[in-house]
C-alpha positions in Angstrom: 4.3 -25.7 58.6 2.6 -24.5 55.5 -0.7 -26.0 56.7 -0.7 -24.2 60.0 -0.1 -20.8 58.5 2.4 -18.0 58.0 3.3 -17.4 61.7 4.8 -20.9 62.3 6.2 -21.0 58.8 8.0 -17.7 59.1 9.4 -18.6 62.6 11.0 -21.7 61.1 12.4 -19.9 58.1 14.0 -17.3 60.3 16.2 -19.9 62.0 16.5 -22.8 59.5 19.6 -21.3 57.8 21.7 -21.4 61.0 22.1 -25.2 61.4 22.9 -25.5 57.7 25.6 -22.8 58.0 27.1 -24.6 61.0 27.2 -27.9 59.2 28.7 -26.3 56.1 31.5 -25.0 58.4 32.1 -28.5 59.6 32.1 -29.7 55.9 34.7 -27.1 54.9 36.9 -28.1 57.9 36.6 -31.8 57.0 37.0 -31.6 53.2 38.8 -28.4 52.2 42.2 -29.9 52.5 41.3 -32.3 49.6 39.9 -29.6 47.3 42.0 -29.2 44.2 42.3 -25.4 43.8 44.6 -25.9 40.8 42.2 -28.1 38.8 42.1 -27.3 35.1 39.0 -27.7 33.0 39.4 -30.4 30.3 38.6 -29.5 26.7 39.0 -26.8 24.1 38.4 -23.2 25.3 35.1 -23.1 23.3 33.9 -26.3 24.8 34.9 -25.2 28.3 33.1 -21.8 27.9 30.0 -23.6 26.6 29.9 -25.9 29.7 30.5 -22.9 32.0 27.5 -21.2 30.5 25.3 -24.3 30.8 26.4 -24.8 34.4 25.7 -21.2 35.3 22.2 -21.4 33.6 21.4 -24.6 35.6 22.5 -22.9 38.9 20.5 -19.8 38.0 17.3 -21.9 37.5 17.3 -22.5 41.3 17.2 -19.0 42.8 14.9 -17.6 40.1 12.3 -20.0 41.3 11.7 -17.5 44.1 10.4 -14.9 41.7 6.8 -16.2 41.3 6.6 -16.9 45.0 8.0 -13.7 46.4 4.8 -11.7 46.4 3.1 -14.3 48.6 5.5 -13.3 51.4 6.4 -9.6 50.6 2.7 -8.8 51.1 3.4 -9.0 54.8 6.0 -6.2 54.6 5.1 -2.8 55.8 3.8 -0.6 52.8 6.5 1.9 53.6 9.3 -0.6 52.8 11.5 0.8 50.1 11.8 -1.1 46.8 15.6 -0.8 47.0 15.7 -2.5 50.4 13.4 -5.4 49.2 15.5 -5.8 46.1 18.8 -5.7 47.9 17.9 -8.1 50.7 16.4 -10.5 48.2 19.4 -10.4 45.9 22.0 -10.7 48.7 20.1 -13.6 50.3 19.7 -15.5 47.0 23.3 -14.8 46.0 24.9 -15.9 49.3 22.8 -19.1 49.5 23.7 -20.1 46.0 27.4 -19.0 46.1 28.2 -20.9 49.2 26.6 -24.2 48.1 27.8 -24.1 44.5 31.4 -23.3 45.4 31.4 -26.1 48.0 29.9 -28.4 45.4 32.6 -27.5 42.9 35.3 -28.0 45.6 34.0 -31.5 46.5 33.8 -32.3 42.8 37.5 -31.5 42.4 38.4 -33.6 45.4 36.8 -36.8 44.0 39.1 -36.8 41.0 42.3 -37.3 43.0 41.2 -38.7 46.4 40.9 -42.5 46.3 38.8 -42.6 49.5 36.3 -40.3 48.0 36.2 -42.2 44.8 35.3 -45.3 46.8 32.3 -43.5 48.4 31.1 -41.5 45.5 28.5 -43.3 43.3 27.5 -40.4 41.1 24.8 -38.9 43.5 25.0 -35.7 45.6 24.3 -37.6 48.8 27.4 -39.8 48.3 29.5 -36.8 47.5 28.3 -35.1 50.7 29.2 -38.2 52.7 32.6 -38.3 51.2 33.2 -34.7 52.3 32.2 -35.6 55.9 34.1 -38.8 55.9 37.0 -37.6 58.0 34.8 -36.5 61.0 33.1 -39.9 61.4 29.7 -39.9 63.3 29.6 -36.1 63.4 29.7 -36.1 59.7 26.7 -38.4 59.5 24.8 -36.2 61.8 25.7 -33.1 59.8 24.6 -34.9 56.6 21.2 -35.7 58.2 20.8 -32.0 59.1 21.6 -31.0 55.6 19.0 -33.4 54.2 16.4 -32.1 56.7 17.2 -28.6 55.5 15.3 -29.3 52.3 12.2 -28.7 54.4 13.0 -25.0 54.3 12.9 -25.1 50.5 9.7 -27.2 50.2 7.6 -25.2 52.7 7.3 -22.0 50.6 6.3 -24.1 47.5 3.5 -25.8 49.5 2.3 -22.6 51.0 2.2 -20.8 47.6 0.7 -23.7 45.8 -2.4 -23.5 48.0 -2.9 -19.8 47.0 -2.3 -20.7 43.4 -5.1 -23.1 43.4 -7.4 -20.5 45.0 -6.5 -18.0 42.3 -8.2 -20.3 39.7 -11.6 -18.9 40.6 -14.3 -18.3 43.2 -15.2 -22.0 43.5 -11.6 -22.8 44.5 -11.8 -20.2 47.2 -14.5 -22.2 49.0 -12.0 -25.1 49.6 -9.9 -24.5 52.8 -6.3 -23.7 52.1 -4.9 -26.5 54.3 -6.5 -29.0 52.0 -4.3 -27.8 49.1 -1.1 -27.7 51.2 -1.7 -31.3 52.4 -2.6 -32.4 48.9 0.5 -31.0 47.3 2.8 -32.4 50.0 1.3 -35.8 49.5 1.8 -35.6 45.8 5.4 -34.5 45.8 6.2 -36.9 48.6 4.8 -39.8 46.5 6.8 -38.6 43.5 10.0 -38.5 45.6 9.4 -42.0 47.0 8.7 -43.4 43.5 11.7 -41.7 41.9 14.1 -42.0 44.9 16.6 -44.1 42.9 16.8 -41.5 40.1 16.2 -38.2 41.9 19.5 -36.7 40.8 18.9 -37.5 37.1 15.3 -36.2 37.3 16.3 -32.9 38.9 19.2 -32.5 36.5 16.8 -32.8 33.5 13.8 -31.0 35.1 15.3 -28.0 36.8 16.2 -26.2 33.5 12.6 -26.4 32.4 11.5 -24.6 35.6 14.1 -21.9 34.9 12.8 -21.5 31.3 9.2 -20.7 32.2 10.1 -18.5 35.2 12.5 -16.3 33.3 9.9 -15.9 30.5 7.2 -15.0 33.1 9.6 -12.6 34.8 10.4 -10.9 31.5 6.7 -10.3 30.9 6.0 -8.9 34.4 9.1 -6.7 34.4 8.3 -5.2 31.0 4.7 -4.6 32.0 5.8 -2.8 35.1 8.7 -0.8 33.5 7.2 0.0 30.1 3.5 0.3 30.7 3.0 1.0 34.4 6.0 3.2 35.1 5.1 6.0 37.7 1.6 4.7 37.9 0.0 3.2 41.0 -1.7 -0.2 40.8 -5.4 -0.4 41.6 -5.4 -3.2 44.2 -9.2 -3.1 44.5 -9.6 -4.9 41.1 -7.1 -7.7 41.8 -9.8 -10.4 41.3 -12.1 -8.5 38.8 -11.4 -10.1 35.5 -13.5 -7.5 33.7 -11.0 -4.8 34.6 -7.8 -6.7 34.5 -5.8 -7.2 31.2 -7.1 -10.0 29.0 -3.7 -11.6 29.0 -3.6 -12.2 25.3 -0.4 -10.4 24.8 1.2 -12.1 27.7 0.0 -15.5 26.6 1.3 -15.2 23.1 4.6 -13.8 24.4 4.9 -16.7 26.8 4.6 -19.1 23.9 7.1 -17.1 21.8 9.5 -17.3 24.8 9.1 -21.0 25.0 9.9 -21.3 21.3 13.2 -19.4 22.0 13.9 -21.7 25.0 13.3 -24.8 22.9 15.6 -23.8 20.0 18.3 -22.9 22.5 18.0 -25.8 25.0 20.7 -28.4 25.4 19.4 -31.3 27.4 19.9 -35.1 27.3 16.4 -35.5 25.8 16.6 -32.7 23.2 19.1 -30.2 21.8 17.8 -27.2 19.9 19.2 -26.1 16.5 20.8 -23.0 17.9 22.5 -24.9 20.8 23.8 -27.4 18.2 25.8 -24.6 16.5 28.0 -24.1 19.6 31.0 -26.4 20.0 30.3 -29.0 22.6 26.8 -27.7 23.0 25.6 -25.1 25.4 22.2 -24.6 27.1 21.0 -21.2 25.9 17.3 -21.9 26.7 17.2 -19.5 29.6 18.7 -16.6 27.6 16.9 -17.1 24.4 13.6 -17.6 26.2 14.1 -14.2 27.9 15.2 -12.6 24.7 12.4 -13.8 22.5 9.9 -12.8 25.2 11.4 -9.3 25.6 11.1 -8.7 21.9 7.6 -10.0 21.5 5.7 -8.6 24.5 6.0 -4.8 24.0 4.4 -4.6 20.5 1.8 -7.2 21.4 0.9 -5.4 24.6 0.6 -2.1 22.8 -1.7 -3.7 20.3 -3.8 -5.2 23.1 -4.1 -1.8 24.8 -5.0 -0.2 21.6 -7.7 -2.7 20.8 -9.1 -3.5 24.2 -8.0 -0.6 26.4 -6.8 -2.7 29.3 
Protein backbone atom coordinates (compact mmCIF):
# COMPACT_ATOMS: atom_id res chain seq x y z
CA UNK A 1 0.00 0.00 0.00
CA UNK A 2 2.77 2.43 0.88
CA UNK A 3 4.48 1.59 -2.41
CA UNK A 4 1.46 2.40 -4.56
CA UNK A 5 0.80 5.77 -2.98
CA UNK A 6 -1.42 7.74 -0.69
CA UNK A 7 -4.73 7.09 -2.45
CA UNK A 8 -4.71 3.32 -1.88
CA UNK A 9 -3.07 3.68 1.51
CA UNK A 10 -5.66 6.19 2.73
CA UNK A 11 -8.55 4.06 1.47
CA UNK A 12 -7.33 1.10 3.50
CA UNK A 13 -6.70 3.13 6.64
CA UNK A 14 -10.23 4.49 6.53
CA UNK A 15 -11.78 1.04 6.91
CA UNK A 16 -9.05 -1.00 8.64
CA UNK A 17 -10.32 -0.11 12.11
CA UNK A 18 -13.78 -1.63 11.60
CA UNK A 19 -12.82 -5.35 11.47
CA UNK A 20 -10.63 -4.82 14.53
CA UNK A 21 -13.47 -3.21 16.45
CA UNK A 22 -15.82 -6.07 15.55
CA UNK A 23 -13.33 -8.73 16.64
CA UNK A 24 -12.72 -6.87 19.90
CA UNK A 25 -16.47 -6.98 20.52
CA UNK A 26 -16.31 -10.76 20.05
CA UNK A 27 -13.33 -10.89 22.42
CA UNK A 28 -15.19 -8.97 25.10
CA UNK A 29 -18.19 -11.28 24.77
CA UNK A 30 -15.94 -14.32 24.97
CA UNK A 31 -13.61 -13.27 27.77
CA UNK A 32 -15.23 -10.56 29.90
CA UNK A 33 -16.90 -13.06 32.24
CA UNK A 34 -13.44 -14.18 33.36
CA UNK A 35 -12.04 -10.73 33.96
CA UNK A 36 -11.26 -10.14 37.63
CA UNK A 37 -12.62 -6.66 38.29
CA UNK A 38 -11.71 -6.94 41.97
CA UNK A 39 -8.04 -7.78 41.41
CA UNK A 40 -5.69 -6.01 43.80
CA UNK A 41 -2.16 -4.96 42.89
CA UNK A 42 0.52 -6.81 44.82
CA UNK A 43 3.20 -4.88 46.70
CA UNK A 44 3.65 -1.77 48.80
CA UNK A 45 1.86 1.44 47.72
CA UNK A 46 5.18 2.95 46.63
CA UNK A 47 6.08 -0.07 44.51
CA UNK A 48 2.60 -0.25 42.96
CA UNK A 49 2.66 3.45 42.09
CA UNK A 50 6.10 3.06 40.53
CA UNK A 51 4.91 0.17 38.38
CA UNK A 52 1.80 2.12 37.38
CA UNK A 53 4.01 4.97 36.15
CA UNK A 54 6.28 2.57 34.25
CA UNK A 55 3.29 0.89 32.61
CA UNK A 56 1.77 4.23 31.66
CA UNK A 57 5.08 5.39 30.19
CA UNK A 58 5.38 2.21 28.13
CA UNK A 59 1.82 2.60 26.82
CA UNK A 60 2.41 6.28 26.03
CA UNK A 61 5.46 5.37 23.94
CA UNK A 62 3.14 3.78 21.36
CA UNK A 63 0.76 6.64 20.42
CA UNK A 64 3.48 9.31 20.59
CA UNK A 65 5.15 7.48 17.69
CA UNK A 66 2.54 9.21 15.53
CA UNK A 67 4.03 12.63 16.29
CA UNK A 68 6.96 12.61 13.84
CA UNK A 69 4.79 11.01 11.13
CA UNK A 70 1.74 13.22 11.37
CA UNK A 71 2.92 16.02 9.07
CA UNK A 72 3.36 13.49 6.25
CA UNK A 73 -0.42 13.01 6.23
CA UNK A 74 -1.83 16.28 7.54
CA UNK A 75 -0.27 18.01 4.55
CA UNK A 76 -3.20 16.60 2.57
CA UNK A 77 -5.69 18.50 4.74
CA UNK A 78 -7.28 21.65 3.43
CA UNK A 79 -5.25 24.75 4.45
CA UNK A 80 -8.38 26.12 6.11
CA UNK A 81 -8.56 23.21 8.56
CA UNK A 82 -8.57 24.56 12.10
CA UNK A 83 -5.72 23.65 14.42
CA UNK A 84 -8.18 22.82 17.17
CA UNK A 85 -9.96 20.31 14.92
CA UNK A 86 -6.71 18.63 13.92
CA UNK A 87 -5.58 18.44 17.53
CA UNK A 88 -8.94 17.15 18.80
CA UNK A 89 -9.37 14.45 16.17
CA UNK A 90 -5.79 13.27 16.60
CA UNK A 91 -6.04 13.15 20.39
CA UNK A 92 -9.41 11.41 20.41
CA UNK A 93 -8.28 8.84 17.84
CA UNK A 94 -5.05 8.06 19.67
CA UNK A 95 -6.80 7.91 23.06
CA UNK A 96 -9.62 5.62 21.97
CA UNK A 97 -7.30 3.25 20.15
CA UNK A 98 -4.98 2.91 23.13
CA UNK A 99 -7.66 2.91 25.84
CA UNK A 100 -9.64 0.07 24.27
CA UNK A 101 -6.66 -2.20 23.68
CA UNK A 102 -4.88 -1.47 26.97
CA UNK A 103 -7.99 -1.99 29.09
CA UNK A 104 -8.75 -5.24 27.30
CA UNK A 105 -5.16 -6.36 27.81
CA UNK A 106 -5.38 -5.61 31.52
CA UNK A 107 -8.66 -7.53 31.72
CA UNK A 108 -7.14 -10.55 29.99
CA UNK A 109 -4.16 -10.36 32.32
CA UNK A 110 -6.39 -10.54 35.39
CA UNK A 111 -8.21 -13.53 33.91
CA UNK A 112 -5.03 -15.57 33.57
CA UNK A 113 -4.35 -15.46 37.30
CA UNK A 114 -7.50 -17.34 38.30
CA UNK A 115 -8.63 -19.28 35.20
CA UNK A 116 -6.98 -22.68 34.83
CA UNK A 117 -7.93 -23.02 31.14
CA UNK A 118 -6.25 -19.73 30.34
CA UNK A 119 -3.16 -20.66 32.34
CA UNK A 120 -2.80 -23.80 30.23
CA UNK A 121 -2.89 -21.75 27.00
CA UNK A 122 -0.85 -18.75 28.12
CA UNK A 123 2.89 -19.08 27.51
CA UNK A 124 3.93 -15.53 28.34
CA UNK A 125 3.30 -14.05 24.89
CA UNK A 126 0.52 -11.66 23.75
CA UNK A 127 -0.57 -14.13 21.06
CA UNK A 128 -1.28 -16.89 23.55
CA UNK A 129 -3.16 -14.45 25.78
CA UNK A 130 -5.29 -13.46 22.81
CA UNK A 131 -6.05 -17.10 22.00
CA UNK A 132 -7.00 -17.70 25.63
CA UNK A 133 -9.51 -14.87 25.44
CA UNK A 134 -11.07 -16.29 22.28
CA UNK A 135 -11.00 -19.87 23.60
CA UNK A 136 -14.72 -20.08 24.38
CA UNK A 137 -15.85 -19.28 20.81
CA UNK A 138 -13.84 -21.99 19.06
CA UNK A 139 -13.15 -21.57 15.34
CA UNK A 140 -14.64 -18.08 15.33
CA UNK A 141 -12.05 -17.08 17.90
CA UNK A 142 -9.20 -18.33 15.71
CA UNK A 143 -10.56 -16.36 12.75
CA UNK A 144 -10.81 -13.25 14.92
CA UNK A 145 -7.24 -13.74 16.15
CA UNK A 146 -6.00 -13.91 12.54
CA UNK A 147 -7.88 -10.68 11.76
CA UNK A 148 -6.25 -9.04 14.79
CA UNK A 149 -2.79 -10.08 13.61
CA UNK A 150 -3.46 -8.84 10.07
CA UNK A 151 -4.51 -5.52 11.59
CA UNK A 152 -0.83 -4.84 12.28
CA UNK A 153 -0.61 -3.89 8.59
CA UNK A 154 -2.51 -0.70 9.40
CA UNK A 155 0.27 0.23 11.83
CA UNK A 156 3.17 -0.76 9.58
CA UNK A 157 2.01 1.02 6.43
CA UNK A 158 2.41 4.60 7.78
CA UNK A 159 5.93 3.81 8.92
CA UNK A 160 6.92 2.46 5.50
CA UNK A 161 5.34 5.43 3.72
CA UNK A 162 7.05 7.99 5.95
CA UNK A 163 10.38 6.19 5.92
CA UNK A 164 10.62 6.70 2.16
CA UNK A 165 10.20 10.44 2.60
CA UNK A 166 12.70 10.46 5.45
CA UNK A 167 15.32 8.97 3.15
CA UNK A 168 14.59 11.60 0.51
CA UNK A 169 14.97 14.36 3.09
CA UNK A 170 18.65 13.46 3.44
CA UNK A 171 19.55 15.47 0.34
CA UNK A 172 19.16 16.08 -3.37
CA UNK A 173 20.93 12.87 -4.33
CA UNK A 174 18.39 10.81 -2.40
CA UNK A 175 15.54 12.56 -4.20
CA UNK A 176 16.73 10.99 -7.45
CA UNK A 177 15.87 7.52 -6.13
CA UNK A 178 12.18 6.62 -6.66
CA UNK A 179 10.19 6.54 -3.45
CA UNK A 180 8.82 2.99 -4.03
CA UNK A 181 12.39 1.70 -3.75
CA UNK A 182 12.61 2.92 -0.15
CA UNK A 183 9.19 1.56 0.85
CA UNK A 184 10.09 -1.87 -0.52
CA UNK A 185 13.53 -1.76 1.09
CA UNK A 186 12.22 -0.84 4.54
CA UNK A 187 9.49 -3.48 4.32
CA UNK A 188 12.05 -6.16 3.43
CA UNK A 189 14.30 -5.07 6.30
CA UNK A 190 11.66 -5.10 9.03
CA UNK A 191 10.16 -8.33 7.65
CA UNK A 192 13.59 -9.98 7.85
CA UNK A 193 14.04 -8.68 11.41
CA UNK A 194 10.60 -9.98 12.37
CA UNK A 195 11.33 -13.43 10.94
CA UNK A 196 14.72 -13.59 12.59
CA UNK A 197 13.40 -12.53 15.99
CA UNK A 198 9.99 -14.20 15.82
CA UNK A 199 10.67 -16.33 18.90
CA UNK A 200 11.52 -13.28 21.02
CA UNK A 201 9.37 -10.51 19.52
CA UNK A 202 7.54 -9.77 22.76
CA UNK A 203 10.78 -9.39 24.71
CA UNK A 204 12.32 -7.27 21.93
CA UNK A 205 9.37 -4.90 21.79
CA UNK A 206 9.13 -4.69 25.57
CA UNK A 207 12.75 -3.53 25.73
CA UNK A 208 12.82 -1.45 22.54
CA UNK A 209 9.54 0.49 22.68
CA UNK A 210 10.60 2.75 25.58
CA UNK A 211 13.64 3.88 23.57
CA UNK A 212 11.34 4.97 20.75
CA UNK A 213 9.26 6.92 23.24
CA UNK A 214 12.35 8.65 24.65
CA UNK A 215 13.61 10.14 21.40
CA UNK A 216 10.13 11.09 20.19
CA UNK A 217 9.21 12.98 23.36
CA UNK A 218 12.57 14.79 23.21
CA UNK A 219 12.01 15.69 19.56
CA UNK A 220 8.44 16.80 20.28
CA UNK A 221 9.60 19.04 23.13
CA UNK A 222 12.06 20.81 20.83
CA UNK A 223 9.50 21.29 18.05
CA UNK A 224 6.80 22.48 20.47
CA UNK A 225 9.08 25.01 22.18
CA UNK A 226 10.35 26.29 18.83
CA UNK A 227 6.78 26.89 17.69
CA UNK A 228 5.39 28.30 20.95
CA UNK A 229 8.35 30.34 22.20
CA UNK A 230 10.07 31.49 19.02
CA UNK A 231 7.51 31.35 16.20
CA UNK A 232 4.35 32.37 18.03
CA UNK A 233 2.02 34.44 15.83
CA UNK A 234 4.50 34.19 12.96
CA UNK A 235 3.84 32.48 9.65
CA UNK A 236 6.28 29.90 8.34
CA UNK A 237 8.04 30.54 5.03
CA UNK A 238 7.33 27.26 3.27
CA UNK A 239 9.38 28.30 0.22
CA UNK A 240 12.64 27.67 2.12
CA UNK A 241 11.77 24.21 3.42
CA UNK A 242 14.76 22.65 1.60
CA UNK A 243 17.13 25.62 1.62
CA UNK A 244 19.67 24.86 4.33
CA UNK A 245 21.21 28.32 4.01
CA UNK A 246 18.02 29.91 5.35
CA UNK A 247 16.89 27.25 7.80
CA UNK A 248 18.11 27.08 11.43
CA UNK A 249 21.51 25.47 11.81
CA UNK A 250 20.11 23.00 14.30
CA UNK A 251 22.96 23.37 16.78
CA UNK A 252 20.63 24.31 19.64
CA UNK A 253 18.27 21.48 18.74
CA UNK A 254 21.11 18.98 18.45
CA UNK A 255 22.64 19.85 21.81
CA UNK A 256 19.21 19.89 23.47
CA UNK A 257 18.49 16.47 21.97
CA UNK A 258 21.65 15.07 23.57
CA UNK A 259 20.80 16.75 26.89
CA UNK A 260 17.36 15.18 26.71
CA UNK A 261 18.89 11.77 26.13
CA UNK A 262 21.08 12.29 29.18
CA UNK A 263 17.90 12.86 31.19
CA UNK A 264 16.27 9.78 29.69
CA UNK A 265 19.28 7.61 30.50
CA UNK A 266 19.55 8.64 34.16
CA UNK A 267 15.81 8.04 34.58
CA UNK A 268 15.29 4.85 32.57
CA UNK A 269 14.46 1.54 34.23
CA UNK A 270 14.91 -1.33 31.78
CA UNK A 271 16.19 -4.88 32.07
CA UNK A 272 19.50 -3.88 30.46
CA UNK A 273 20.08 -0.67 32.46
CA UNK A 274 18.63 1.27 35.36
CA UNK A 275 19.55 4.92 35.74
CA UNK A 276 20.68 6.41 39.06
CA UNK A 277 17.51 8.47 39.49
CA UNK A 278 15.28 5.47 38.76
CA UNK A 279 17.20 3.51 41.40
CA UNK A 280 16.13 5.96 44.10
CA UNK A 281 12.48 4.95 43.69
CA UNK A 282 11.22 1.93 45.62
CA UNK A 283 10.78 -0.97 43.24
CA UNK A 284 12.16 1.09 40.34
CA UNK A 285 10.19 3.27 37.95
CA UNK A 286 10.85 4.21 34.35
CA UNK A 287 11.18 8.00 34.39
CA UNK A 288 13.06 8.21 31.09
CA UNK A 289 10.14 9.68 29.17
CA UNK A 290 9.53 12.44 31.70
CA UNK A 291 13.13 13.34 32.49
CA UNK A 292 13.98 13.33 28.79
CA UNK A 293 11.22 15.87 28.16
CA UNK A 294 12.15 17.90 31.24
CA UNK A 295 15.87 18.13 30.50
CA UNK A 296 15.12 19.12 26.91
CA UNK A 297 12.55 21.73 27.92
CA UNK A 298 15.10 23.42 30.17
CA UNK A 299 18.01 23.24 27.75
CA UNK A 300 16.48 24.28 24.43
CA UNK A 301 15.19 27.85 25.09
CA UNK A 302 18.52 29.39 26.22
CA UNK A 303 20.47 27.48 23.57
CA UNK A 304 18.06 28.57 20.85
CA UNK A 305 18.23 32.19 22.01
CA UNK A 306 22.03 31.99 21.85
CA UNK A 307 21.85 30.49 18.36
CA UNK A 308 19.51 33.24 17.14
CA UNK A 309 21.76 35.91 18.65
CA UNK A 310 24.94 34.51 17.09
CA UNK A 311 23.62 33.23 13.74
CA UNK A 312 20.35 35.06 13.24
CA UNK A 313 18.34 32.05 12.15
